[in-house]
N, CA, C and O atoms as a Maestro MAE file, in Angstrom:
{
 s_m_m2io_version
 :::
 2.0.0
}

f_m_ct {
 s_m_title
 :::
 protein
 m_atom[340] {
  # First column is atom index #
  i_m_mmod_type
  r_m_x_coord
  r_m_y_coord
  r_m_z_coord
  i_m_residue_number
  s_m_chain_name
  s_m_pdb_residue_name
  s_m_pdb_atom_name
  i_m_atomic_number
  :::
  1 25 0.766 -1.154 -0.479 1 A "MET " " N  " 7
  2 3 0.168 -0.293 -0.497 1 A "MET " " CA " 6
  3 2 0.310 0.739 0.433 1 A "MET " " C  " 6
  4 15 0.158 0.791 1.653 1 A "MET " " O  " 8
  5 25 0.963 2.367 -1.283 2 A "LYS " " N  " 7
  6 3 1.292 3.243 -0.725 2 A "LYS " " CA " 6
  7 2 0.234 4.785 0.171 2 A "LYS " " C  " 6
  8 15 -0.961 5.067 0.257 2 A "LYS " " O  " 8
  9 25 1.632 5.448 0.699 3 A "ALA " " N  " 7
  10 3 1.449 6.795 1.359 3 A "ALA " " CA " 6
  11 2 1.571 7.087 1.001 3 A "ALA " " C  " 6
  12 15 2.531 6.663 0.358 3 A "ALA " " O  " 8
  13 25 0.890 8.664 0.442 4 A "HIS " " N  " 7
  14 3 0.164 9.730 0.615 4 A "HIS " " CA " 6
  15 2 -0.015 10.478 1.023 4 A "HIS " " C  " 6
  16 15 -1.151 10.374 1.485 4 A "HIS " " O  " 8
  17 25 0.637 11.944 1.376 5 A "SER " " N  " 7
  18 3 0.380 13.198 2.206 5 A "SER " " CA " 6
  19 2 -0.532 14.190 1.358 5 A "SER " " C  " 6
  20 15 -0.327 14.259 0.146 5 A "SER " " O  " 8
  21 25 -1.497 14.934 1.926 6 A "LEU " " N  " 7
  22 3 -2.481 15.482 2.512 6 A "LEU " " CA " 6
  23 2 -1.469 16.371 1.907 6 A "LEU " " C  " 6
  24 15 -0.978 15.789 0.939 6 A "LEU " " O  " 8
  25 25 -0.819 17.857 2.127 7 A "ILE " " N  " 7
  26 3 0.303 18.832 2.333 7 A "ILE " " CA " 6
  27 2 0.397 19.400 1.898 7 A "ILE " " C  " 6
  28 15 0.401 20.536 2.374 7 A "ILE " " O  " 8
  29 25 0.613 19.108 0.182 8 A "GLY " " N  " 7
  30 3 0.021 19.867 -1.113 8 A "GLY " " CA " 6
  31 2 -1.678 19.867 -1.396 8 A "GLY " " C  " 6
  32 15 -1.988 20.189 -2.543 8 A "GLY " " O  " 8
  33 25 -2.328 19.676 -0.855 9 A "ARG " " N  " 7
  34 3 -3.841 19.918 -1.117 9 A "ARG " " CA " 6
  35 2 -4.057 20.594 -0.290 9 A "ARG " " C  " 6
  36 15 -5.223 20.963 -0.149 9 A "ARG " " O  " 8
  37 25 -2.771 21.177 0.861 10 A "ILE " " N  " 7
  38 3 -3.998 21.787 2.196 10 A "ILE " " CA " 6
  39 2 -3.554 23.492 1.685 10 A "ILE " " C  " 6
  40 15 -2.369 23.821 1.664 10 A "ILE " " O  " 8
  41 25 -4.148 24.014 1.476 11 A "ASP " " N  " 7
  42 3 -4.104 25.818 1.619 11 A "ASP " " CA " 6
  43 2 -4.573 26.722 2.237 11 A "ASP " " C  " 6
  44 15 -5.497 26.423 2.994 11 A "ASP " " O  " 8
  45 25 -4.136 28.179 2.167 12 A "ILE " " N  " 7
  46 3 -4.199 29.099 3.317 12 A "ILE " " CA " 6
  47 2 -6.383 29.226 3.636 12 A "ILE " " C  " 6
  48 15 -6.986 29.374 4.699 12 A "ILE " " O  " 8
  49 25 -6.758 29.128 2.659 13 A "GLY " " N  " 7
  50 3 -8.348 29.246 2.659 13 A "GLY " " CA " 6
  51 2 -8.836 27.601 3.395 13 A "GLY " " C  " 6
  52 15 -9.659 27.724 4.302 13 A "GLY " " O  " 8
  53 25 -8.421 26.205 3.092 14 A "LEU " " N  " 7
  54 3 -9.101 25.736 3.171 14 A "LEU " " CA " 6
  55 2 -8.476 25.251 5.015 14 A "LEU " " C  " 6
  56 15 -8.947 24.362 5.724 14 A "LEU " " O  " 8
  57 25 -7.489 26.060 5.297 15 A "MET " " N  " 7
  58 3 -7.084 26.305 6.487 15 A "MET " " CA " 6
  59 2 -8.067 27.439 7.264 15 A "MET " " C  " 6
  60 15 -8.731 27.228 8.278 15 A "MET " " O  " 8
  61 25 -8.010 28.197 6.806 16 A "ARG " " N  " 7
  62 3 -8.989 29.333 7.500 16 A "ARG " " CA " 6
  63 2 -10.323 28.433 7.429 16 A "ARG " " C  " 6
  64 15 -10.870 28.126 8.488 16 A "ARG " " O  " 8
  65 25 -10.995 27.895 5.875 17 A "ASP " " N  " 7
  66 3 -11.985 26.754 6.904 17 A "ASP " " CA " 6
  67 2 -12.681 26.110 8.220 17 A "ASP " " C  " 6
  68 15 -13.747 26.138 8.834 17 A "ASP " " O  " 8
  69 25 -10.992 25.322 8.273 18 A "ALA " " N  " 7
  70 3 -11.518 24.568 9.614 18 A "ALA " " CA " 6
  71 2 -10.928 25.631 10.762 18 A "ALA " " C  " 6
  72 15 -11.560 25.721 11.815 18 A "ALA " " O  " 8
  73 25 -10.165 26.142 10.641 19 A "PHE " " N  " 7
  74 3 -10.062 27.631 12.183 19 A "PHE " " CA " 6
  75 2 -11.283 27.174 12.541 19 A "PHE " " C  " 6
  76 15 -11.673 26.452 13.458 19 A "PHE " " O  " 8
  77 25 -12.139 28.078 11.085 20 A "LYS " " N  " 7
  78 3 -13.967 28.094 11.240 20 A "LYS " " CA " 6
  79 2 -15.022 27.458 11.845 20 A "LYS " " C  " 6
  80 15 -16.114 27.769 12.321 20 A "LYS " " O  " 8
  81 25 -14.133 26.132 11.624 21 A "ALA " " N  " 7
  82 3 -15.227 25.372 11.962 21 A "ALA " " CA " 6
  83 2 -14.363 24.716 12.837 21 A "ALA " " C  " 6
  84 15 -14.555 23.519 13.049 21 A "ALA " " O  " 8
  85 25 -13.413 25.322 13.398 22 A "VAL " " N  " 7
  86 3 -13.357 24.527 15.672 22 A "VAL " " CA " 6
  87 2 -13.762 25.749 15.960 22 A "VAL " " C  " 6
  88 15 -14.622 25.823 16.837 22 A "VAL " " O  " 8
  89 25 -13.216 27.197 15.249 23 A "LYS " " N  " 7
  90 3 -14.210 28.076 16.328 23 A "LYS " " CA " 6
  91 2 -16.054 28.022 15.865 23 A "LYS " " C  " 6
  92 15 -16.252 29.237 15.902 23 A "LYS " " O  " 8
  93 25 -16.837 27.676 15.645 24 A "ARG " " N  " 7
  94 3 -18.319 26.952 15.659 24 A "ARG " " CA " 6
  95 2 -18.366 26.528 16.558 24 A "ARG " " C  " 6
  96 15 -18.875 27.005 17.572 24 A "ARG " " O  " 8
  97 25 -17.761 25.350 16.406 25 A "ASN " " N  " 7
  98 3 -17.575 24.888 17.421 25 A "ASN " " CA " 6
  99 2 -17.828 24.527 18.372 25 A "ASN " " C  " 6
  100 15 -18.495 23.597 18.826 25 A "ASN " " O  " 8
  101 25 -16.854 25.870 18.993 26 A "ARG " " N  " 7
  102 3 -16.328 26.250 20.726 26 A "ARG " " CA " 6
  103 2 -15.696 25.145 20.806 26 A "ARG " " C  " 6
  104 15 -16.357 24.243 21.322 26 A "ARG " " O  " 8
  105 25 -13.958 24.699 20.268 27 A "GLY " " N  " 7
  106 3 -13.369 24.525 20.103 27 A "GLY " " CA " 6
  107 2 -12.084 24.833 21.572 27 A "GLY " " C  " 6
  108 15 -11.727 25.955 21.932 27 A "GLY " " O  " 8
  109 25 -11.725 23.841 22.032 28 A "ALA " " N  " 7
  110 3 -10.913 24.277 23.501 28 A "ALA " " CA " 6
  111 2 -9.572 24.085 23.164 28 A "ALA " " C  " 6
  112 15 -9.201 23.241 22.347 28 A "ALA " " O  " 8
  113 25 -8.814 24.869 23.789 29 A "ALA " " N  " 7
  114 3 -7.478 24.655 23.908 29 A "ALA " " CA " 6
  115 2 -6.780 23.504 24.432 29 A "ALA " " C  " 6
  116 15 -6.923 22.975 25.534 29 A "ALA " " O  " 8
  117 25 -5.411 22.956 22.761 30 A "GLY " " N  " 7
  118 3 -4.789 22.143 23.150 30 A "GLY " " CA " 6
  119 2 -3.992 22.080 23.381 30 A "GLY " " C  " 6
  120 15 -3.616 23.135 23.892 30 A "GLY " " O  " 8
  121 25 -2.808 20.903 23.321 31 A "VAL " " N  " 7
  122 3 -1.488 20.446 24.943 31 A "VAL " " CA " 6
  123 2 -1.234 21.250 24.672 31 A "VAL " " C  " 6
  124 15 -0.740 21.675 25.717 31 A "VAL " " O  " 8
  125 25 -1.064 22.474 23.548 32 A "ASP " " N  " 7
  126 3 -0.012 24.364 23.237 32 A "ASP " " CA " 6
  127 2 -0.394 25.017 24.319 32 A "ASP " " C  " 6
  128 15 0.400 25.736 24.926 32 A "ASP " " O  " 8
  129 25 -1.988 24.811 24.803 33 A "LYS " " N  " 7
  130 3 -2.693 26.330 25.303 33 A "LYS " " CA " 6
  131 2 -2.741 27.572 24.272 33 A "LYS " " C  " 6
  132 15 -2.099 28.603 24.067 33 A "LYS " " O  " 8
  133 25 -3.494 27.117 23.912 34 A "VAL " " N  " 7
  134 3 -3.118 28.585 22.935 34 A "VAL " " CA " 6
  135 2 -4.705 27.985 22.436 34 A "VAL " " C  " 6
  136 15 -5.086 26.999 21.805 34 A "VAL " " O  " 8
  137 25 -5.260 28.962 22.981 35 A "SER " " N  " 7
  138 3 -7.389 29.239 22.572 35 A "SER " " CA " 6
  139 2 -7.362 29.584 20.781 35 A "SER " " C  " 6
  140 15 -6.502 29.738 19.914 35 A "SER " " O  " 8
  141 25 -8.633 29.588 20.861 36 A "ILE " " N  " 7
  142 3 -9.227 30.066 19.686 36 A "ILE " " CA " 6
  143 2 -9.285 31.495 19.927 36 A "ILE " " C  " 6
  144 15 -9.188 32.319 19.018 36 A "ILE " " O  " 8
  145 25 -9.436 31.776 21.096 37 A "GLN " " N  " 7
  146 3 -9.224 33.717 20.689 37 A "GLN " " CA " 6
  147 2 -7.878 33.985 21.129 37 A "GLN " " C  " 6
  148 15 -7.790 35.031 21.773 37 A "GLN " " O  " 8
  149 25 -6.623 33.239 20.943 38 A "MET " " N  " 7
  150 3 -5.517 33.761 21.184 38 A "MET " " CA " 6
  151 2 -4.274 33.266 19.547 38 A "MET " " C  " 6
  152 15 -3.119 33.494 19.186 38 A "MET " " O  " 8
  153 25 -5.104 32.748 19.210 39 A "PHE " " N  " 7
  154 3 -5.272 32.329 17.936 39 A "PHE " " CA " 6
  155 2 -5.744 32.611 16.301 39 A "PHE " " C  " 6
  156 15 -5.155 32.336 15.255 39 A "PHE " " O  " 8
  157 25 -7.688 33.593 16.664 40 A "GLY " " N  " 7
  158 3 -7.203 33.649 16.037 40 A "GLY " " CA " 6
  159 2 -6.624 35.066 16.000 40 A "GLY " " C  " 6
  160 15 -6.020 35.226 14.939 40 A "GLY " " O  " 8
  161 25 -6.603 35.823 16.546 41 A "ALA " " N  " 7
  162 3 -6.272 37.085 16.899 41 A "ALA " " CA " 6
  163 2 -5.263 37.759 15.931 41 A "ALA " " C  " 6
  164 15 -5.220 38.920 15.524 41 A "ALA " " O  " 8
  165 25 -4.450 36.675 15.679 42 A "ASN " " N  " 7
  166 3 -3.239 37.051 14.601 42 A "ASN " " CA " 6
  167 2 -3.969 35.929 13.875 42 A "ASN " " C  " 6
  168 15 -3.565 34.840 14.284 42 A "ASN " " O  " 8
  169 25 -5.345 35.779 12.498 43 A "LEU " " N  " 7
  170 3 -5.254 34.856 12.447 43 A "LEU " " CA " 6
  171 2 -3.832 34.752 10.677 43 A "LEU " " C  " 6
  172 15 -2.919 33.993 10.350 43 A "LEU " " O  " 8
  173 25 -4.125 35.315 10.410 44 A "MET " " N  " 7
  174 3 -3.545 34.782 9.200 44 A "MET " " CA " 6
  175 2 -2.375 35.132 9.224 44 A "MET " " C  " 6
  176 15 -1.797 34.875 8.169 44 A "MET " " O  " 8
  177 25 -1.424 35.884 10.404 45 A "ASP " " N  " 7
  178 3 0.413 35.507 10.175 45 A "ASP " " CA " 6
  179 2 -0.150 34.432 11.002 45 A "ASP " " C  " 6
  180 15 0.858 33.727 10.959 45 A "ASP " " O  " 8
  181 25 -0.906 33.803 11.667 46 A "ASN " " N  " 7
  182 3 -0.432 32.426 12.450 46 A "ASN " " CA " 6
  183 2 -0.682 31.093 11.750 46 A "ASN " " C  " 6
  184 15 -0.105 30.045 12.041 46 A "ASN " " O  " 8
  185 25 -2.157 31.336 10.223 47 A "LEU " " N  " 7
  186 3 -2.305 30.422 9.727 47 A "LEU " " CA " 6
  187 2 -0.935 30.199 8.190 47 A "LEU " " C  " 6
  188 15 -0.822 29.225 7.446 47 A "LEU " " O  " 8
  189 25 -0.132 31.469 8.194 48 A "HIS " " N  " 7
  190 3 0.731 31.417 6.923 48 A "HIS " " CA " 6
  191 2 1.593 30.921 7.461 48 A "HIS " " C  " 6
  192 15 1.992 29.868 6.965 48 A "HIS " " O  " 8
  193 25 2.473 31.574 9.058 49 A "ALA " " N  " 7
  194 3 3.277 30.270 9.815 49 A "ALA " " CA " 6
  195 2 3.110 29.218 9.973 49 A "ALA " " C  " 6
  196 15 4.183 28.662 10.208 49 A "ALA " " O  " 8
  197 25 2.118 28.421 9.981 50 A "LEU " " N  " 7
  198 3 2.158 27.719 10.427 50 A "LEU " " CA " 6
  199 2 1.813 26.537 8.927 50 A "LEU " " C  " 6
  200 15 2.229 25.402 9.160 50 A "LEU " " O  " 8
  201 25 1.231 26.680 7.710 51 A "MET " " N  " 7
  202 3 1.155 26.625 6.359 51 A "MET " " CA " 6
  203 2 3.032 26.548 6.408 51 A "MET " " C  " 6
  204 15 3.201 25.526 7.073 51 A "MET " " O  " 8
  205 25 3.876 26.871 6.198 52 A "ARG " " N  " 7
  206 3 5.287 27.176 5.837 52 A "ARG " " CA " 6
  207 2 5.979 26.208 6.477 52 A "ARG " " C  " 6
  208 15 6.922 25.637 5.929 52 A "ARG " " O  " 8
  209 25 5.379 25.790 8.308 53 A "GLU " " N  " 7
  210 3 5.861 24.725 8.593 53 A "GLU " " CA " 6
  211 2 5.558 23.427 8.183 53 A "GLU " " C  " 6
  212 15 6.193 22.376 8.095 53 A "GLU " " O  " 8
  213 25 4.598 23.727 7.992 54 A "LEU " " N  " 7
  214 3 3.370 22.308 7.363 54 A "LEU " " CA " 6
  215 2 4.363 21.723 5.706 54 A "LEU " " C  " 6
  216 15 4.116 20.545 5.447 54 A "LEU " " O  " 8
  217 25 5.186 22.292 4.867 55 A "LYS " " N  " 7
  218 3 4.804 22.488 3.557 55 A "LYS " " CA " 6
  219 2 6.349 22.722 3.152 55 A "LYS " " C  " 6
  220 15 6.869 22.768 2.037 55 A "LYS " " O  " 8
  221 25 7.101 22.900 4.900 56 A "SER " " N  " 7
  222 3 8.592 22.934 4.728 56 A "SER " " CA " 6
  223 2 9.213 21.369 5.430 56 A "SER " " C  " 6
  224 15 10.365 20.952 5.310 56 A "SER " " O  " 8
  225 25 7.992 20.646 6.223 57 A "GLY " " N  " 7
  226 3 8.250 19.915 6.824 57 A "GLY " " CA " 6
  227 2 9.161 20.323 8.603 57 A "GLY " " C  " 6
  228 15 9.474 19.310 9.228 57 A "GLY " " O  " 8
  229 25 9.374 21.142 9.007 58 A "SER " " N  " 7
  230 3 9.246 21.916 10.367 58 A "SER " " CA " 6
  231 2 8.085 21.508 10.824 58 A "SER " " C  " 6
  232 15 8.430 21.379 11.999 58 A "SER " " O  " 8
  233 25 6.890 21.178 10.815 59 A "TYR " " N  " 7
  234 3 6.273 21.368 11.853 59 A "TYR " " CA " 6
  235 2 6.376 20.065 12.493 59 A "TYR " " C  " 6
  236 15 6.458 18.924 12.039 59 A "TYR " " O  " 8
  237 25 6.349 20.560 13.708 60 A "GLU " " N  " 7
  238 3 6.831 19.706 14.816 60 A "GLU " " CA " 6
  239 2 5.213 19.012 16.281 60 A "GLU " " C  " 6
  240 15 5.151 19.629 17.344 60 A "GLU " " O  " 8
  241 25 4.246 17.884 16.042 61 A "PRO " " N  " 7
  242 3 3.159 18.601 16.671 61 A "PRO " " CA " 6
  243 2 3.976 17.818 17.910 61 A "PRO " " C  " 6
  244 15 4.920 17.028 17.936 61 A "PRO " " O  " 8
  245 25 2.920 18.597 19.165 62 A "CYS " " N  " 7
  246 3 2.943 17.858 20.670 62 A "CYS " " CA " 6
  247 2 3.362 16.757 20.968 62 A "CYS " " C  " 6
  248 15 3.364 16.026 19.978 62 A "CYS " " O  " 8
  249 25 3.913 16.022 22.328 63 A "LEU " " N  " 7
  250 3 3.457 15.053 22.272 63 A "LEU " " CA " 6
  251 2 2.713 15.460 23.617 63 A "LEU " " C  " 6
  252 15 2.799 16.363 24.449 63 A "LEU " " O  " 8
  253 25 1.927 14.311 23.396 64 A "CYS " " N  " 7
  254 3 0.998 14.194 25.325 64 A "CYS " " CA " 6
  255 2 0.410 13.066 25.407 64 A "CYS " " C  " 6
  256 15 -0.589 13.028 24.689 64 A "CYS " " O  " 8
  257 25 0.618 12.084 26.009 65 A "ALA " " N  " 7
  258 3 0.710 11.125 26.619 65 A "ALA " " CA " 6
  259 2 0.774 9.609 24.933 65 A "ALA " " C  " 6
  260 15 0.089 8.785 24.326 65 A "ALA " " O  " 8
  261 25 2.206 10.254 25.026 66 A "GLY " " N  " 7
  262 3 3.010 9.293 23.837 66 A "GLY " " CA " 6
  263 2 2.376 8.753 23.176 66 A "GLY " " C  " 6
  264 15 2.500 7.568 22.865 66 A "GLY " " O  " 8
  265 25 0.840 10.165 22.505 67 A "SER " " N  " 7
  266 3 0.420 10.022 20.967 67 A "SER " " CA " 6
  267 2 0.716 11.759 21.032 67 A "SER " " C  " 6
  268 15 0.696 12.698 21.828 67 A "SER " " O  " 8
  269 25 1.072 11.358 19.231 68 A "ILE " " N  " 7
  270 3 0.817 12.719 18.503 68 A "ILE " " CA " 6
  271 2 -0.643 12.714 18.177 68 A "ILE " " C  " 6
  272 15 -1.435 11.819 17.880 68 A "ILE " " O  " 8
  273 25 -0.773 14.479 18.385 69 A "PHE " " N  " 7
  274 3 -1.711 15.364 17.784 69 A "PHE " " CA " 6
  275 2 -1.821 16.041 17.086 69 A "PHE " " C  " 6
  276 15 -1.722 17.216 17.439 69 A "PHE " " O  " 8
  277 25 -2.062 15.766 15.815 70 A "LEU " " N  " 7
  278 3 -1.736 16.384 14.330 70 A "LEU " " CA " 6
  279 2 -3.074 17.239 14.010 70 A "LEU " " C  " 6
  280 15 -3.598 17.187 12.897 70 A "LEU " " O  " 8
  281 25 -3.670 18.155 15.232 71 A "ARG " " N  " 7
  282 3 -5.332 18.425 15.607 71 A "ARG " " CA " 6
  283 2 -5.714 18.937 14.139 71 A "ARG " " C  " 6
  284 15 -6.689 18.442 13.574 71 A "ARG " " O  " 8
  285 25 -4.775 20.150 13.386 72 A "ILE " " N  " 7
  286 3 -4.999 21.000 11.744 72 A "ILE " " CA " 6
  287 2 -5.224 20.197 10.649 72 A "ILE " " C  " 6
  288 15 -5.891 20.540 9.673 72 A "ILE " " O  " 8
  289 25 -4.406 18.606 10.865 73 A "GLU " " N  " 7
  290 3 -4.120 18.347 10.007 73 A "GLU " " CA " 6
  291 2 -5.336 17.677 9.796 73 A "GLU " " C  " 6
  292 15 -6.005 17.597 8.766 73 A "GLU " " O  " 8
  293 25 -5.503 17.272 10.760 74 A "THR " " N  " 7
  294 3 -6.340 15.901 10.802 74 A "THR " " CA " 6
  295 2 -7.862 16.387 10.630 74 A "THR " " C  " 6
  296 15 -8.825 15.635 10.477 74 A "THR " " O  " 8
  297 25 -7.893 17.871 10.687 75 A "LYS " " N  " 7
  298 3 -9.159 18.656 10.782 75 A "LYS " " CA " 6
  299 2 -9.121 18.680 8.776 75 A "LYS " " C  " 6
  300 15 -10.164 18.701 8.122 75 A "LYS " " O  " 8
  301 25 -8.277 18.674 8.388 76 A "LEU " " N  " 7
  302 3 -8.080 19.444 6.611 76 A "LEU " " CA " 6
  303 2 -8.251 18.641 6.668 76 A "LEU " " C  " 6
  304 15 -9.473 18.553 6.785 76 A "LEU " " O  " 8
  305 25 -7.457 16.933 6.683 77 A "SER " " N  " 7
  306 3 -7.559 15.393 6.518 77 A "SER " " CA " 6
  307 2 -9.558 15.340 5.921 77 A "SER " " C  " 6
  308 15 -9.902 14.945 4.807 77 A "SER " " O  " 8
  309 25 -10.578 15.863 7.062 78 A "PHE " " N  " 7
  310 3 -11.290 15.310 6.417 78 A "PHE " " CA " 6
  311 2 -12.393 17.308 5.587 78 A "PHE " " C  " 6
  312 15 -13.408 17.440 4.903 78 A "PHE " " O  " 8
  313 25 -11.706 18.024 6.013 79 A "ALA " " N  " 7
  314 3 -12.284 19.052 4.989 79 A "ALA " " CA " 6
  315 2 -11.880 18.876 4.095 79 A "ALA " " C  " 6
  316 15 -12.776 19.165 3.302 79 A "ALA " " O  " 8
  317 25 -10.905 18.506 3.469 80 A "ALA " " N  " 7
  318 3 -10.887 17.367 2.204 80 A "ALA " " CA " 6
  319 2 -11.152 16.825 1.335 80 A "ALA " " C  " 6
  320 15 -11.197 17.047 0.125 80 A "ALA " " O  " 8
  321 25 -11.429 15.721 2.233 81 A "SER " " N  " 7
  322 3 -11.881 14.723 1.573 81 A "SER " " CA " 6
  323 2 -13.447 15.023 0.881 81 A "SER " " C  " 6
  324 15 -13.589 16.219 0.622 81 A "SER " " O  " 8
  325 25 -14.739 14.097 0.509 82 A "ALA " " N  " 7
  326 3 -16.331 14.247 -0.035 82 A "ALA " " CA " 6
  327 2 -16.866 13.510 1.711 82 A "ALA " " C  " 6
  328 15 -17.783 14.002 2.368 82 A "ALA " " O  " 8
  329 25 -16.369 12.773 1.984 83 A "SER " " N  " 7
  330 3 -17.018 12.444 3.492 83 A "SER " " CA " 6
  331 2 -16.070 12.652 4.297 83 A "SER " " C  " 6
  332 15 -15.041 12.993 3.715 83 A "SER " " O  " 8
  333 25 -15.925 12.539 6.234 84 A "PRO " " N  " 7
  334 3 -15.724 12.068 6.657 84 A "PRO " " CA " 6
  335 2 -15.531 10.806 7.592 84 A "PRO " " C  " 6
  336 15 -15.013 10.608 8.691 84 A "PRO " " O  " 8
  337 25 -16.142 10.099 6.711 85 A "TRP " " N  " 7
  338 3 -16.708 8.792 7.956 85 A "TRP " " CA " 6
  339 2 -15.955 8.089 6.097 85 A "TRP " " C  " 6
  340 15 -15.901 6.881 5.870 85 A "TRP " " O  " 8
  :::
 }
 m_bond[339] {
  # First column is bond index #
  i_m_from
  i_m_to
  i_m_order
  :::
  1 1 2 1
  2 2 3 1
  3 3 4 2
  4 3 5 1
  5 5 6 1
  6 6 7 1
  7 7 8 2
  8 7 9 1
  9 9 10 1
  10 10 11 1
  11 11 12 2
  12 11 13 1
  13 13 14 1
  14 14 15 1
  15 15 16 2
  16 15 17 1
  17 17 18 1
  18 18 19 1
  19 19 20 2
  20 19 21 1
  21 21 22 1
  22 22 23 1
  23 23 24 2
  24 23 25 1
  25 25 26 1
  26 26 27 1
  27 27 28 2
  28 27 29 1
  29 29 30 1
  30 30 31 1
  31 31 32 2
  32 31 33 1
  33 33 34 1
  34 34 35 1
  35 35 36 2
  36 35 37 1
  37 37 38 1
  38 38 39 1
  39 39 40 2
  40 39 41 1
  41 41 42 1
  42 42 43 1
  43 43 44 2
  44 43 45 1
  45 45 46 1
  46 46 47 1
  47 47 48 2
  48 47 49 1
  49 49 50 1
  50 50 51 1
  51 51 52 2
  52 51 53 1
  53 53 54 1
  54 54 55 1
  55 55 56 2
  56 55 57 1
  57 57 58 1
  58 58 59 1
  59 59 60 2
  60 59 61 1
  61 61 62 1
  62 62 63 1
  63 63 64 2
  64 63 65 1
  65 65 66 1
  66 66 67 1
  67 67 68 2
  68 67 69 1
  69 69 70 1
  70 70 71 1
  71 71 72 2
  72 71 73 1
  73 73 74 1
  74 74 75 1
  75 75 76 2
  76 75 77 1
  77 77 78 1
  78 78 79 1
  79 79 80 2
  80 79 81 1
  81 81 82 1
  82 82 83 1
  83 83 84 2
  84 83 85 1
  85 85 86 1
  86 86 87 1
  87 87 88 2
  88 87 89 1
  89 89 90 1
  90 90 91 1
  91 91 92 2
  92 91 93 1
  93 93 94 1
  94 94 95 1
  95 95 96 2
  96 95 97 1
  97 97 98 1
  98 98 99 1
  99 99 100 2
  100 99 101 1
  101 101 102 1
  102 102 103 1
  103 103 104 2
  104 103 105 1
  105 105 106 1
  106 106 107 1
  107 107 108 2
  108 107 109 1
  109 109 110 1
  110 110 111 1
  111 111 112 2
  112 111 113 1
  113 113 114 1
  114 114 115 1
  115 115 116 2
  116 115 117 1
  117 117 118 1
  118 118 119 1
  119 119 120 2
  120 119 121 1
  121 121 122 1
  122 122 123 1
  123 123 124 2
  124 123 125 1
  125 125 126 1
  126 126 127 1
  127 127 128 2
  128 127 129 1
  129 129 130 1
  130 130 131 1
  131 131 132 2
  132 131 133 1
  133 133 134 1
  134 134 135 1
  135 135 136 2
  136 135 137 1
  137 137 138 1
  138 138 139 1
  139 139 140 2
  140 139 141 1
  141 141 142 1
  142 142 143 1
  143 143 144 2
  144 143 145 1
  145 145 146 1
  146 146 147 1
  147 147 148 2
  148 147 149 1
  149 149 150 1
  150 150 151 1
  151 151 152 2
  152 151 153 1
  153 153 154 1
  154 154 155 1
  155 155 156 2
  156 155 157 1
  157 157 158 1
  158 158 159 1
  159 159 160 2
  160 159 161 1
  161 161 162 1
  162 162 163 1
  163 163 164 2
  164 163 165 1
  165 165 166 1
  166 166 167 1
  167 167 168 2
  168 167 169 1
  169 169 170 1
  170 170 171 1
  171 171 172 2
  172 171 173 1
  173 173 174 1
  174 174 175 1
  175 175 176 2
  176 175 177 1
  177 177 178 1
  178 178 179 1
  179 179 180 2
  180 179 181 1
  181 181 182 1
  182 182 183 1
  183 183 184 2
  184 183 185 1
  185 185 186 1
  186 186 187 1
  187 187 188 2
  188 187 189 1
  189 189 190 1
  190 190 191 1
  191 191 192 2
  192 191 193 1
  193 193 194 1
  194 194 195 1
  195 195 196 2
  196 195 197 1
  197 197 198 1
  198 198 199 1
  199 199 200 2
  200 199 201 1
  201 201 202 1
  202 202 203 1
  203 203 204 2
  204 203 205 1
  205 205 206 1
  206 206 207 1
  207 207 208 2
  208 207 209 1
  209 209 210 1
  210 210 211 1
  211 211 212 2
  212 211 213 1
  213 213 214 1
  214 214 215 1
  215 215 216 2
  216 215 217 1
  217 217 218 1
  218 218 219 1
  219 219 220 2
  220 219 221 1
  221 221 222 1
  222 222 223 1
  223 223 224 2
  224 223 225 1
  225 225 226 1
  226 226 227 1
  227 227 228 2
  228 227 229 1
  229 229 230 1
  230 230 231 1
  231 231 232 2
  232 231 233 1
  233 233 234 1
  234 234 235 1
  235 235 236 2
  236 235 237 1
  237 237 238 1
  238 238 239 1
  239 239 240 2
  240 239 241 1
  241 241 242 1
  242 242 243 1
  243 243 244 2
  244 243 245 1
  245 245 246 1
  246 246 247 1
  247 247 248 2
  248 247 249 1
  249 249 250 1
  250 250 251 1
  251 251 252 2
  252 251 253 1
  253 253 254 1
  254 254 255 1
  255 255 256 2
  256 255 257 1
  257 257 258 1
  258 258 259 1
  259 259 260 2
  260 259 261 1
  261 261 262 1
  262 262 263 1
  263 263 264 2
  264 263 265 1
  265 265 266 1
  266 266 267 1
  267 267 268 2
  268 267 269 1
  269 269 270 1
  270 270 271 1
  271 271 272 2
  272 271 273 1
  273 273 274 1
  274 274 275 1
  275 275 276 2
  276 275 277 1
  277 277 278 1
  278 278 279 1
  279 279 280 2
  280 279 281 1
  281 281 282 1
  282 282 283 1
  283 283 284 2
  284 283 285 1
  285 285 286 1
  286 286 287 1
  287 287 288 2
  288 287 289 1
  289 289 290 1
  290 290 291 1
  291 291 292 2
  292 291 293 1
  293 293 294 1
  294 294 295 1
  295 295 296 2
  296 295 297 1
  297 297 298 1
  298 298 299 1
  299 299 300 2
  300 299 301 1
  301 301 302 1
  302 302 303 1
  303 303 304 2
  304 303 305 1
  305 305 306 1
  306 306 307 1
  307 307 308 2
  308 307 309 1
  309 309 310 1
  310 310 311 1
  311 311 312 2
  312 311 313 1
  313 313 314 1
  314 314 315 1
  315 315 316 2
  316 315 317 1
  317 317 318 1
  318 318 319 1
  319 319 320 2
  320 319 321 1
  321 321 322 1
  322 322 323 1
  323 323 324 2
  324 323 325 1
  325 325 326 1
  326 326 327 1
  327 327 328 2
  328 327 329 1
  329 329 330 1
  330 330 331 1
  331 331 332 2
  332 331 333 1
  333 333 334 1
  334 334 335 1
  335 335 336 2
  336 335 337 1
  337 337 338 1
  338 338 339 1
  339 339 340 2
  :::
 }
}
């Protein structure tokens, strides 16, 4: 089985839509303790910084209890597919 990355399909608009969905669902701060309000205060700068890290391969997800959480990529994977299920 071949694995394919979805990173090439992610753009700023998709990331902004994913952020809006999390905000609409009243998402809570993650393991990094950054709240929706904190991230949204400088939204476009934060999204561009995250995009640069994703595209360059330098993004380092937080480790929590032995599991890797990559919330943005997971939400974008669902948003990029026809059906999340």
